[in-house]
C-alpha positions as CSV (number, residue, x, y, z in Angstrom):
1,Q,1.2,6.7,12.5
2,T,-2.3,5.3,11.8
3,L,-3.4,4.2,8.4
4,V,-7.1,3.6,7.6
5,A,-8.3,2.6,4.2
6,V,-11.7,2.1,2.6
7,T,-11.8,0.2,-0.7
8,G,-14.2,-1.5,-3.0
9,N,-12.7,-4.6,-4.6
10,V,-13.7,-6.9,-7.5
11,K,-12.9,-10.5,-7.0
12,K,-12.5,-13.1,-9.8
13,L,-12.5,-16.8,-8.8
14,L,-10.0,-18.9,-10.8
15,P,-10.5,-22.5,-11.9
16,S,-9.3,-25.2,-9.5
17,T,-9.1,-29.0,-9.7
18,D,-9.9,-29.3,-6.0
19,P,-13.6,-28.6,-5.2
20,K,-12.6,-27.3,-1.7
21,L,-10.0,-24.8,-3.0
22,F,-10.9,-21.4,-4.4
23,P,-8.0,-19.3,-5.7
24,S,-8.8,-15.7,-6.7
25,I,-7.4,-12.4,-7.9
26,E,-8.7,-9.0,-6.8
27,A,-8.4,-5.4,-7.8
28,G,-9.9,-2.3,-6.2
29,L,-10.1,1.5,-5.6
30,G,-10.4,3.5,-2.5
31,V,-9.2,6.2,-0.1
32,L,-6.3,6.0,2.4
33,I,-6.3,8.3,5.4
34,D,-3.0,8.8,7.1
35,D,-3.0,10.2,10.6
36,E,0.5,11.0,11.8
37,D,1.4,11.1,15.5
38,N,2.3,14.7,15.9
39,D,0.9,17.7,17.8
40,N,-1.3,19.1,15.0
41,D,-4.6,17.8,13.6
42,D,-3.2,17.4,10.1
43,N,-4.6,14.3,8.4
44,D,-3.5,13.3,4.9
45,S,-5.8,11.5,2.5
46,S,-4.9,10.0,-0.9
47,F,-6.3,7.8,-3.7
48,L,-5.6,4.1,-3.2
49,T,-5.4,1.2,-5.7
50,V,-5.3,-2.4,-4.6
51,V,-4.1,-5.5,-6.6
52,G,-3.7,-9.0,-5.1
53,G,-4.9,-12.5,-4.8
54,G,-5.4,-15.4,-2.5
55,V,-6.9,-18.7,-1.8
56,D,-9.8,-19.9,0.3
57,Y,-10.1,-23.5,1.5
58,V,-13.6,-24.8,2.4
59,I,-13.7,-26.8,5.7
60,S,-17.5,-27.3,5.9
61,D,-20.6,-25.7,4.4
62,N,-20.3,-22.7,6.7
63,V,-16.6,-22.5,7.5
64,S,-13.5,-21.8,5.4
65,L,-9.9,-20.6,5.8
66,G,-8.5,-17.8,3.7
67,V,-5.1,-16.3,3.0
68,H,-4.8,-13.2,0.8
69,A,-2.0,-10.7,-0.1
70,Y,-2.3,-7.3,-1.7
71,I,0.0,-4.6,-3.1
72,N,-1.4,-1.2,-2.3
73,N,-0.5,2.0,-4.2
74,S,-1.5,5.3,-2.6
75,F,-0.9,8.6,-4.4
76,D,-1.9,12.2,-4.3
77,M,-0.4,15.3,-5.9
78,D,2.6,15.4,-3.6
79,H,3.8,11.8,-3.3
80,K,3.4,8.1,-4.2
81,E,3.7,5.2,-1.7
82,F,3.6,1.4,-2.1
83,F,2.9,-1.0,0.8
84,F,2.1,-4.7,1.2
85,T,-0.9,-6.2,3.1
86,A,-1.3,-9.9,4.1
87,L,-4.5,-11.3,5.6
88,A,-5.3,-14.7,7.0
89,G,-8.6,-15.5,8.5
90,L,-11.4,-17.8,9.4
91,I,-14.7,-17.2,7.5
92,I,-17.9,-18.3,9.1
93,R,-21.1,-18.0,7.1
94,L,-24.3,-17.5,9.1
95,Y,-26.8,-18.8,6.6
């Protein structure tokens, strides 16, 4: 089974006492495409909502580390499904 999602998120930065630490909350809407591994070409798509949060830590002017977690809710007329996504990454700004 392969899941592919496209979402648009809004991010709100939260106050922090540490100038290198940026906590945030996020919410978004999108589409989830579910391609099941079977012999037919049936793909299923559904509406997707995303809610979550995370934190970014600035290492230098152009480099930071981020950890974020999201609760995803996909639903269409037939069913509703919840799943969890966790992301960790290195952010490099090229400006």
